VOMISE-24547 format. One record per residue (C-alpha): residue in one letter; x, y, z. Coordinates in steps of 0.5 Angstrom, whole numbers, plus 500, padded with zeros to 3 digits. Layout:
N
AXYZ/...
//
This chain:
771
X500500500/X502507499/X502509506/X506504508/X511505502/X511512505/X512510512/X518505510/X521511506/X520517511/X523511516/X529509511/X531517510/X531518517/X535512519/X540514514/X541520516/X542518524/X547513522/X552518521/X552521528/X559521531/X560517536/X563520543/X559524547/X560529553/X554530559/X555537560/X549540565/X552548563/X556549556/X560555557/X562560552/X567558547/X565551547/X566547540/X563541537/X567539531/X565534525/X572531525/X573530533/X567526534/X563530539/X556531541/X553535547/X548531551/X542532556/X543530563/X539523563/X542522556/X536521552/X538526547/X545529544/X547535540/X552534534/X554533527/X551528522/X552526515/X547528510/X547521507/X542524501/X548529500/X554526500/X560529504/X555534507/X553535514/X548538519/X548540526/X542537531/X539534536/X537527536/X535521541/X541518545/X537513550/X541507550/X533504550/X534506542/X539502538/X543507534/X540507527/X533508530/X536515534/X531520529/X533527528/X528532532/X531539530/X536541525/X540548526/X538552520/X533546518/X536545511/X543548512/X549543510/X556544511/X562541508/X568537511/X572540518/X567544519/X565546526/X560549531/X561554537/X558557542/X562564541/X564569547/X559574544/X554569546/X552567539/X551559537/X555559530/X556554525/X562555521/X563552514/X570551513/X570549505/X567555504/X570560509/X563563512/X558562517/X552558514/X548559520/X548563527/X543564533/X543571532/X544572540/X551576540/X546582544/X543578549/X548577554/X549569553/X552566559/X552559558/X548553554/X544547556/X541541553/X535540557/X532532558/X526534554/X530535548/X530542548/X537546547/X537553551/X541559551/X542563558/X544569561/X547570567/X541570572/X539563568/X534566564/X532563558/X534568552/X534563546/X531556545/X531551539/X523549541/X522555539/X525555532/X522548530/X525545524/X520539522/X519536529/X516537535/X517533542/X512533548/X512539551/X514543545/X509549543/X508551536/X506557537/X501562532/X505564526/X510558527/X512553522/X514546521/X517545514/X518538511/X525536510/X526536503/X527530499/X525533492/X523539489/X516538491/X516535498/X520541500/X514546499/X510542505/X509546511/X505545517/X503553520/X499555526/X494561523/X491566528/X485564526/X485558531/X487552526/X493548524/X494548516/X497543512/X500547506/X504546499/X507552497/X503557501/X497557497/X494550497/X491548504/X490540504/X488539511/X486543517/X485542524/X478543528/X477551529/X475555535/X472561537/X477562542/X484566542/X490560540/X496560543/X499554539/X499547538/X502542543/X504534543/X503532550/X507526553/X501522554/X500522546/X495527544/X495534540/X492539543/X490547541/X491551547/X487558549/X491563551/X490560558/X494553556/X487550556/X486544550/X480547546/X481541541/X485535541/X487529537/X489522540/X494517538/X492509538/X497508545/X494514548/X495514556/X499508555/X504509560/X509504557/X511509551/X518512554/X519516547/X514520543/X514525537/X510529532/X513530525/X512533518/X514527514/X517528507/X511526503/X507532506/X503528512/X504530519/X504523523/X505522531/X510517532/X512512539/X517507540/X515501541/X520497546/X517490544/X519491537/X525496538/X522501532/X518507531/X511506530/X506511527/X500511532/X497517528/X497521521/X492527519/X491525512/X488518513/X489517505/X495519502/X492520496/X489527499/X496530500/X497535495/X502533489/X503526493/X505524487/X510529485/X510533479/X507529474/X504523478/X498520479/X495516486/X492510484/X487507489/X486500488/X480495490/X483493496/X483500499/X491501498/X494506493/X500507489/X504512485/X503511477/X506515471/X500516466/X504519461/X510515461/X516515465/X524516465/X528512469/X534517468/X530523470/X529526477/X522527475/X521521473/X514521470/X514525464/X509531462/X503529456/X507534452/X512540451/X510546447/X507544440/X506538437/X509537430/X503531429/X497535432/X494533439/X489528442/X485528448/X486521452/X481519457/X482517464/X475515467/X474516475/X480520475/X481527478/X487532476/X489538478/X494543476/X500545480/X504552477/X499555478/X495550483/X489554481/X485551475/X480555471/X473552473/X467553468/X460550468/X459546461/X457539459/X462533459/X463534451/X464541451/X469541457/X473536453/X472540446/X474546449/X481543452/X482540445/X481547441/X485552447/X493551444/X494553452/X490547455/X493541457/X488537461/X481538463/X477535469/X469534468/X466533475/X459528474/X456530481/X451535479/X455541479/X458540472/X464543473/X470543468/X477544471/X482547466/X489546466/X494550463/X501547465/X505541464/X505539472/X499536472/X498531478/X492528481/X488521484/X484516481/X479511484/X473506481/X468510486/X470517484/X465521479/X471525475/X473524468/X479527466/X481529458/X488530458/X492533451/X497528448/X501529442/X499524436/X505520436/X505513438/X510513444/X506519447/X500516446/X501509449/X507509453/X510502455/X507502462/X500506460/X496499461/X497500469/X494507469/X486506469/X483504476/X478499473/X481497467/X487495463/X487500458/X483507459/X476506455/X478511450/X484506448/X480499449/X478499442/X485501439/X488494443/X483489442/X482485436/X485486429/X483492425/X483491417/X483498415/X489499420/X492493416/X491496409/X493503412/X499500414/X501497408/X500503404/X504507409/X509502407/X509503400/X509510400/X515511405/X519506401/X518511395/X519517398/X525514401/X528513394/X526520392/X529523398/X535519396/X535522389/X534529392/X540528396/X545527391/X543534387/X542538394/X548535398/X550542400/X546544405/X544550409/X547552415/X540552418/X539544416/X546544420/X544546426/X538541425/X543535426/X547539431/X540540435/X539532434/X545531438/X545532445/X551531450/X551526456/X547532460/X542533454/X545540452/X545542445/X553543442/X553548436/X558551432/X560558431/X557558424/X551555427/X550560432/X551566427/X545563422/X540561429/X542569431/X541572423/X548574424/X547577431/X541582429/X536581434/X539583441/X536582447/X540586452/X548586453/X551580449/X544576449/X541575442/X535572440/X536565436/X531561433/X532552433/X529548428/X521548429/X521555430/X523554438/X526561440/X532561444/X537567448/X544566446/X549569452/X556571448/X561570453/X567573451/X572570455/X578566455/X577559458/X580552457/X576547454/X575542459/X574548465/X569550461/X565544459/X565541466/X562548468/X557548463/X555541465/X554543472/X549548470/X546545465/X544539471/X540545475/X533545474/X527549478/X521552475/X524559477/X530558473/X532559466/X534553463/X540552459/X539549453/X546549450/X553551448/X558553443/X565552444/X569553438/X576558436/X575563441/X568563441/X564562448/X556562448/X551559452/X544557449/X538559454/X530558454/X527564451/X523567456/X517571451/X516577456/X523579457/X527582463/X523585469/X527592468/X524593461/X517592465/X519597470/X522602466/X516602461/X510605464/X505601460/X508595462/X509597469/X502599470/X501591469/X505589474/X500588479/X502588487/X501581487/X505580481/X511584484/X510579490/X510573486/X516575482/X520576489/X518570492/X520566485/X526569485/X527568493/X526560491/X530560486/X537563489/X534559495/X535552491/X542555488/X545556495/X542549498/X538545494/X544543489/X549538489/X554543490/X553551492/X551556487/X552563487/X549568482/X554573483/X550579479/X543578481/X539584478/X532586474/X536585468/X537577470/X530575472/X526574466/X518573465/X515567462/X508567458/X505567464/X509572467/X512567471/X519570474/X525566471/X532567474/X538567468/X545568468/X546564474/X553560476/X557564471/X562565476/X565558475/X566560467/X568567467/X572567474/X569573476/X569577470/X562576469/X560577476/X560583481/X557581487/X562576490/X562569490/X559568497/X551567499/X551574502/X552577496/X546575493/X542576499/X544583499/X542584491/X535581493/X534586498/X535591493/X531588488/X525588493/X526595494/X526596486/X520592485/X516595490/X518602488/X518601481/X525606481/X531603478/X537607477/X536612482/X542613487/X541610494/X534608493/X535603499/X537609504/X531613501/X526607502/X529605509/X528613511/X521613509/X519606512/X522608519/X518614519/X512611518/X511612511/X512606507/X506607503/X510613499/X515607497/X510603493/X510605485/X504610484/X503606478/X499600482/X492601481/X489595484/X491596491/X497594496/X497588502/X500593507/X501587511/X505584505/X508591504/X511591511/X513584511/X517585505/X520592507/X523589513/X526583510/X529587504/X533591509/X535585513/X538582506/X541590506/X545589512/X552592511/X554586517/X554580512/X553576519/X546579520/X543578513/X538572513/X539566509/X535565502/X531559506/X529564511/X527570506/X523565503/X519563509/X518571511/X515572504/X510566504/X508569511/X510563515/X516566519/X515572523/X521578522/X523583527/X524590525/X531591522/X536596525/X539601520/X542597514/X547602512/X551602519/X556597521/X555594528/X558593534/X562587532/X566591527/X567596531/X570591536/X574589531/X576596530/X578597537/X582591538/X586592532/X588599535/X590596541/X594591537/X597597533/X599601540/
//
């Protein structure tokens, strides 16, 4: 069953993580300032009762990458089952020889030795921290001299709650990242009085019971219940684990798993294993996007469920399940029927809904070039849900009253992939294809024979024609090159082909950027690098960039390396760069407040992915509005990322560290909100307006449809944090994403353009040394 498979996967995933924990532990009731944990020295800090330990562990899903966190450490639990319950920075990883230190300033700092930067900090240097303690309940706390708690891990949860830990209003649990989908799952506490499970920030697929009381937060109790508490700490809503009030259970935790389901786990002494005793979504198929970007969750007659690829699969692809089709189909399209199947689009997740008949629903999609699939609901509502995205997922069950039609190319492989028979919940093939697959078709045989004769004749004519037309045009040479992809699926082109594709560089998109047209009239953007670089280094860098895929990153299609010429070929974004939309009044009016915030969030997600989601850290190095483009649906995509690997600094301007991208992103927020580009000290002006309570005056006057004042304040706060001169104060891009989504609160920032006390103290120290 799917639930069992998911549970086994989650368990194996986390077991593989905890297996990397180091062995030597030190029980210290008070951890003094200056204490240090090293990835190399095999040390950890342990709670007095020995139930929990804090230290480095190997991220087996990311080779040679480590995180630091808290895990179960009791002797009653076998080493392989000592699950992680908190990770510093949630998804932050560091390389070999890294260390964590409680500095004399009172900061917990995780230092990445391979990059030479602080990967995470508790930001407590100004809170008079005197020591640290790992409590018996698994809570890591920082104390001042009066033994008051000034910071605690319980208030910065990652994906897990321990008994006694409260998830407060506006706090969030976020699932560990297994792929580009699972990293978007979150559990949040809303001020309205309910918990919500969400995918990204706008799709809610489960909610707790709501309450008319003012809610303080949610708590996992030691006896095995999950409760909502009012302001007086009284429970106003509860759910119970199967072993509620079982005194033999010593250890429990609540975790948002990588599959998007919220589960309560108990340690079972008899089997020496963790057991799921409650889960929020009873049927895993009801978790949004549980089967990835293009998979379908299929129920069978026994009630179990599995993920299937209805449009074909590719074992060599990270996505595995293929999309129905991409771009245009040369041979036309058809609609394939999936009975008892409900589908929904993922980007955007909100389908266009109309009320029409089943046949009209099907035909409307077939006739609309933007439509990829429709679902008709036969429950009396006559709803027709249209999708305009390649990313389609959903579920199928014999009792479902929905029928879906998916547009596919008129190509035998696309219409009937090899594993296609597995996808109808009630029969071996979808109803629309049953007639095609049963018995002999005499007209088909006649047609096939005629086609064979015609094809043979056409081949002979073609061979003769080739003798007379041996000299092909450069355009057809480019066609051949396009068909020959390297191991990364990148097009390799000659300089002559580049010239032909760009019509001798006549259509310029920007500095050293030209529009080109591949065979089948597919547009691309071609970047002239004009750099000197050794061939092996160039191809290695291109291979790394070409392997990076994210919906908010422009895809690298190919390259040219020939006789002093270095070009990169990118996918083409129809609506051009964001700077053009800001500069031109007519276009600027089309950039609504909502669209500007979507652009900010999309860019933030892409940069966060480059920093922490790739196998190797990638910085952009030159993030600005000119390097953010908009596709046909005005979705933001970042281009020219990773050029520092090719240009050795010649193509980049903001340095190789993550902090440079963070600062550039802060400036981009200010420019998008204000609509002012190229204005001297625009960020300084914006901060002055904001701090004086005049935030509305920052907003671009061309925005006519209204501004969300809460979003405005939140975006300005995080922008000014990003712009801090002291780069140690800048947030990670993962934190920026959470703030923009509204799932993480952010304090008012200090003046961003003033160096803080730490640098002042360094200057005093240098002065003392000189004297």
